Biotite code that builds the C-alpha atoms (Angstrom):
import biotite.structure as struc

atoms = struc.array([
    struc.Atom([-107.576, 40.299, 45.755], chain_id="A", res_id=1, res_name="MET", atom_name="CA", element="C"),
    struc.Atom([-109.216, 42.454, 42.254], chain_id="A", res_id=2, res_name="PHE", atom_name="CA", element="C"),
    struc.Atom([-112.608, 41.156, 41.434], chain_id="A", res_id=3, res_name="GLU", atom_name="CA", element="C"),
    struc.Atom([-112.807, 40.527, 38.236], chain_id="A", res_id=4, res_name="PRO", atom_name="CA", element="C"),
    struc.Atom([-114.000, 43.677, 36.584], chain_id="A", res_id=5, res_name="LYS", atom_name="CA", element="C"),
    struc.Atom([-111.305, 45.055, 38.606], chain_id="A", res_id=6, res_name="GLU", atom_name="CA", element="C"),
    struc.Atom([-108.886, 42.737, 36.761], chain_id="A", res_id=7, res_name="GLU", atom_name="CA", element="C"),
    struc.Atom([-110.575, 42.968, 33.747], chain_id="A", res_id=8, res_name="SER", atom_name="CA", element="C"),
    struc.Atom([-109.784, 47.337, 34.391], chain_id="A", res_id=9, res_name="LEU", atom_name="CA", element="C"),
    struc.Atom([-107.034, 46.770, 35.506], chain_id="A", res_id=10, res_name="VAL", atom_name="CA", element="C"),
    struc.Atom([-106.225, 45.063, 32.256], chain_id="A", res_id=11, res_name="LEU", atom_name="CA", element="C"),
    struc.Atom([-107.498, 47.551, 29.981], chain_id="A", res_id=12, res_name="GLU", atom_name="CA", element="C"),
    struc.Atom([-105.311, 50.067, 32.291], chain_id="A", res_id=13, res_name="ILE", atom_name="CA", element="C"),
    struc.Atom([-102.381, 47.867, 31.054], chain_id="A", res_id=14, res_name="VAL", atom_name="CA", element="C"),
    struc.Atom([-102.958, 47.246, 27.794], chain_id="A", res_id=15, res_name="ARG", atom_name="CA", element="C"),
    struc.Atom([-103.633, 51.313, 26.903], chain_id="A", res_id=16, res_name="GLY", atom_name="CA", element="C"),
    struc.Atom([-100.139, 51.641, 28.430], chain_id="A", res_id=17, res_name="PHE", atom_name="CA", element="C"),
    struc.Atom([-98.702, 49.538, 25.897], chain_id="A", res_id=18, res_name="PHE", atom_name="CA", element="C"),
    struc.Atom([-100.949, 51.303, 22.846], chain_id="A", res_id=19, res_name="ASP", atom_name="CA", element="C"),
    struc.Atom([-101.956, 47.563, 22.013], chain_id="A", res_id=20, res_name="MET", atom_name="CA", element="C"),
    struc.Atom([-105.220, 46.928, 20.499], chain_id="A", res_id=21, res_name="PRO", atom_name="CA", element="C"),
    struc.Atom([-107.564, 45.273, 22.375], chain_id="A", res_id=22, res_name="SER", atom_name="CA", element="C"),
    struc.Atom([-107.578, 42.203, 19.402], chain_id="A", res_id=23, res_name="GLU", atom_name="CA", element="C"),
    struc.Atom([-104.251, 41.092, 20.475], chain_id="A", res_id=24, res_name="GLU", atom_name="CA", element="C"),
    struc.Atom([-105.212, 41.405, 23.440], chain_id="A", res_id=25, res_name="MET", atom_name="CA", element="C"),
    struc.Atom([-107.623, 38.281, 23.087], chain_id="A", res_id=26, res_name="MET", atom_name="CA", element="C"),
    struc.Atom([-106.125, 37.071, 20.590], chain_id="A", res_id=27, res_name="LYS", atom_name="CA", element="C"),
    struc.Atom([-102.868, 36.838, 23.772], chain_id="A", res_id=28, res_name="ILE", atom_name="CA", element="C"),
    struc.Atom([-106.244, 35.477, 25.882], chain_id="A", res_id=29, res_name="GLY", atom_name="CA", element="C"),
    struc.Atom([-107.111, 33.046, 23.961], chain_id="A", res_id=30, res_name="ASP", atom_name="CA", element="C"),
    struc.Atom([-104.254, 32.055, 23.038], chain_id="A", res_id=31, res_name="GLN", atom_name="CA", element="C"),
    struc.Atom([-103.597, 31.281, 26.428], chain_id="A", res_id=32, res_name="PHE", atom_name="CA", element="C"),
    struc.Atom([-106.632, 29.325, 26.517], chain_id="A", res_id=33, res_name="LYS", atom_name="CA", element="C"),
    struc.Atom([-106.314, 26.825, 24.524], chain_id="A", res_id=34, res_name="MET", atom_name="CA", element="C"),
    struc.Atom([-102.507, 26.345, 26.181], chain_id="A", res_id=35, res_name="LEU", atom_name="CA", element="C"),
    struc.Atom([-104.208, 25.951, 29.223], chain_id="A", res_id=36, res_name="LEU", atom_name="CA", element="C"),
    struc.Atom([-107.006, 23.681, 28.661], chain_id="A", res_id=37, res_name="PHE", atom_name="CA", element="C"),
    struc.Atom([-106.319, 21.844, 25.881], chain_id="A", res_id=38, res_name="ASP", atom_name="CA", element="C"),
    struc.Atom([-107.742, 18.432, 26.806], chain_id="A", res_id=39, res_name="PRO", atom_name="CA", element="C"),
    struc.Atom([-104.784, 17.019, 24.169], chain_id="A", res_id=40, res_name="GLN", atom_name="CA", element="C"),
    struc.Atom([-102.532, 17.996, 27.035], chain_id="A", res_id=41, res_name="THR", atom_name="CA", element="C"),
    struc.Atom([-101.628, 14.714, 28.774], chain_id="A", res_id=42, res_name="GLY", atom_name="CA", element="C"),
    struc.Atom([-99.747, 17.649, 31.529], chain_id="A", res_id=43, res_name="SER", atom_name="CA", element="C"),
    struc.Atom([-99.229, 19.607, 33.337], chain_id="A", res_id=44, res_name="GLU", atom_name="CA", element="C"),
    struc.Atom([-95.762, 19.682, 33.003], chain_id="A", res_id=45, res_name="GLN", atom_name="CA", element="C"),
    struc.Atom([-96.953, 19.678, 29.016], chain_id="A", res_id=46, res_name="GLU", atom_name="CA", element="C"),
    struc.Atom([-99.326, 22.565, 29.473], chain_id="A", res_id=47, res_name="ALA", atom_name="CA", element="C"),
    struc.Atom([-95.636, 24.822, 31.082], chain_id="A", res_id=48, res_name="VAL", atom_name="CA", element="C"),
    struc.Atom([-93.479, 23.697, 28.058], chain_id="A", res_id=49, res_name="ALA", atom_name="CA", element="C"),
    struc.Atom([-96.049, 25.221, 25.850], chain_id="A", res_id=50, res_name="LYS", atom_name="CA", element="C"),
    struc.Atom([-96.350, 27.956, 27.564], chain_id="A", res_id=51, res_name="LEU", atom_name="CA", element="C"),
    struc.Atom([-92.844, 28.331, 27.255], chain_id="A", res_id=52, res_name="LYS", atom_name="CA", element="C"),
    struc.Atom([-92.450, 27.526, 24.076], chain_id="A", res_id=53, res_name="GLU", atom_name="CA", element="C"),
    struc.Atom([-95.313, 30.771, 22.970], chain_id="A", res_id=54, res_name="ALA", atom_name="CA", element="C"),
    struc.Atom([-93.674, 33.202, 25.003], chain_id="A", res_id=55, res_name="LEU", atom_name="CA", element="C"),
    struc.Atom([-90.809, 32.974, 22.828], chain_id="A", res_id=56, res_name="VAL", atom_name="CA", element="C"),
    struc.Atom([-91.783, 34.047, 19.830], chain_id="A", res_id=57, res_name="ASP", atom_name="CA", element="C"),
    struc.Atom([-93.491, 36.783, 22.049], chain_id="A", res_id=58, res_name="MET", atom_name="CA", element="C"),
    struc.Atom([-92.842, 40.641, 22.855], chain_id="A", res_id=59, res_name="SER", atom_name="CA", element="C"),
    struc.Atom([-91.917, 41.359, 26.654], chain_id="A", res_id=60, res_name="LYS", atom_name="CA", element="C"),
    struc.Atom([-95.006, 43.806, 26.269], chain_id="A", res_id=61, res_name="GLU", atom_name="CA", element="C"),
    struc.Atom([-96.993, 41.132, 25.193], chain_id="A", res_id=62, res_name="GLN", atom_name="CA", element="C"),
    struc.Atom([-95.161, 38.428, 27.555], chain_id="A", res_id=63, res_name="VAL", atom_name="CA", element="C"),
    struc.Atom([-96.674, 40.987, 29.969], chain_id="A", res_id=64, res_name="LEU", atom_name="CA", element="C"),
    struc.Atom([-99.695, 40.863, 29.037], chain_id="A", res_id=65, res_name="MET", atom_name="CA", element="C"),
    struc.Atom([-101.085, 36.930, 28.890], chain_id="A", res_id=66, res_name="ALA", atom_name="CA", element="C"),
    struc.Atom([-99.264, 36.808, 32.774], chain_id="A", res_id=67, res_name="GLY", atom_name="CA", element="C"),
    struc.Atom([-101.717, 39.205, 33.978], chain_id="A", res_id=68, res_name="MET", atom_name="CA", element="C"),
    struc.Atom([-104.439, 37.541, 31.877], chain_id="A", res_id=69, res_name="PHE", atom_name="CA", element="C"),
    struc.Atom([-102.978, 33.479, 33.477], chain_id="A", res_id=70, res_name="VAL", atom_name="CA", element="C"),
    struc.Atom([-102.914, 36.218, 36.929], chain_id="A", res_id=71, res_name="SER", atom_name="CA", element="C"),
    struc.Atom([-106.053, 37.396, 36.710], chain_id="A", res_id=72, res_name="GLY", atom_name="CA", element="C"),
    struc.Atom([-106.561, 33.582, 36.471], chain_id="A", res_id=73, res_name="LEU", atom_name="CA", element="C"),
    struc.Atom([-104.415, 32.691, 39.591], chain_id="A", res_id=74, res_name="LEU", atom_name="CA", element="C"),
    struc.Atom([-106.418, 35.665, 41.771], chain_id="A", res_id=75, res_name="ARG", atom_name="CA", element="C"),
    struc.Atom([-109.793, 35.244, 40.646], chain_id="A", res_id=76, res_name="CYS", atom_name="CA", element="C"),
    struc.Atom([-110.130, 31.545, 40.923], chain_id="A", res_id=77, res_name="ASN", atom_name="CA", element="C"),
    struc.Atom([-111.699, 31.995, 37.819], chain_id="A", res_id=78, res_name="LEU", atom_name="CA", element="C"),
    struc.Atom([-109.800, 29.048, 35.905], chain_id="A", res_id=79, res_name="ALA", atom_name="CA", element="C"),
    struc.Atom([-112.708, 26.981, 36.256], chain_id="A", res_id=80, res_name="GLN", atom_name="CA", element="C"),
    struc.Atom([-114.624, 28.571, 34.309], chain_id="A", res_id=81, res_name="GLN", atom_name="CA", element="C"),
    struc.Atom([-112.494, 29.671, 31.757], chain_id="A", res_id=82, res_name="VAL", atom_name="CA", element="C"),
    struc.Atom([-112.371, 25.775, 31.183], chain_id="A", res_id=83, res_name="GLU", atom_name="CA", element="C"),
    struc.Atom([-115.829, 25.833, 31.173], chain_id="A", res_id=84, res_name="GLN", atom_name="CA", element="C"),
    struc.Atom([-116.663, 28.818, 28.906], chain_id="A", res_id=85, res_name="GLN", atom_name="CA", element="C"),
    struc.Atom([-113.972, 28.019, 26.226], chain_id="A", res_id=86, res_name="TYR", atom_name="CA", element="C"),
    struc.Atom([-115.264, 24.024, 26.176], chain_id="A", res_id=87, res_name="GLN", atom_name="CA", element="C"),
    struc.Atom([-118.999, 25.606, 25.481], chain_id="A", res_id=88, res_name="GLN", atom_name="CA", element="C"),
    struc.Atom([-117.028, 27.767, 22.573], chain_id="A", res_id=89, res_name="ALA", atom_name="CA", element="C"),
    struc.Atom([-114.633, 24.884, 21.541], chain_id="A", res_id=90, res_name="MET", atom_name="CA", element="C"),
    struc.Atom([-118.606, 22.522, 20.879], chain_id="A", res_id=91, res_name="ALA", atom_name="CA", element="C"),
    struc.Atom([-120.023, 25.498, 19.459], chain_id="A", res_id=92, res_name="GLU", atom_name="CA", element="C"),
    struc.Atom([-117.477, 26.259, 16.757], chain_id="A", res_id=93, res_name="GLY", atom_name="CA", element="C"),
    struc.Atom([-116.753, 29.785, 17.739], chain_id="A", res_id=94, res_name="LYS", atom_name="CA", element="C"),
    struc.Atom([-113.662, 28.969, 18.754], chain_id="A", res_id=95, res_name="ILE", atom_name="CA", element="C"),
    struc.Atom([-111.565, 26.329, 15.874], chain_id="A", res_id=96, res_name="ASP", atom_name="CA", element="C"),
    struc.Atom([-109.500, 24.049, 17.722], chain_id="A", res_id=97, res_name="SER", atom_name="CA", element="C"),
    struc.Atom([-106.270, 23.533, 15.271], chain_id="A", res_id=98, res_name="HIS", atom_name="CA", element="C"),
    struc.Atom([-106.039, 27.634, 14.622], chain_id="A", res_id=99, res_name="CYS", atom_name="CA", element="C"),
    struc.Atom([-102.572, 28.701, 14.487], chain_id="A", res_id=100, res_name="ASP", atom_name="CA", element="C"),
    struc.Atom([-102.538, 31.783, 17.103], chain_id="A", res_id=101, res_name="CYS", atom_name="CA", element="C"),
    struc.Atom([-99.087, 32.737, 17.004], chain_id="A", res_id=102, res_name="THR", atom_name="CA", element="C"),
])
């Protein structure tokens, strides 16, 4: 199992394979954080449906990066930490909860 720093390094390497700008990778991560932890999402099934809908408009490379992001959350047990950071960023106005991240 990867440590969080190792997970970040692997994600960065894969991003480099696809010549994907860091900003695009961050946008994908932010979009998935918002979809996963949106307080208005009523159930896990609704969150999954939103994630699947978001994937439709992504390239295969973007979908792979999104999958790696989610995999990293699961393998590193960072979901709770990410949710706390997301909620804090929302409270501080660093993230617009009404942004169109697509």
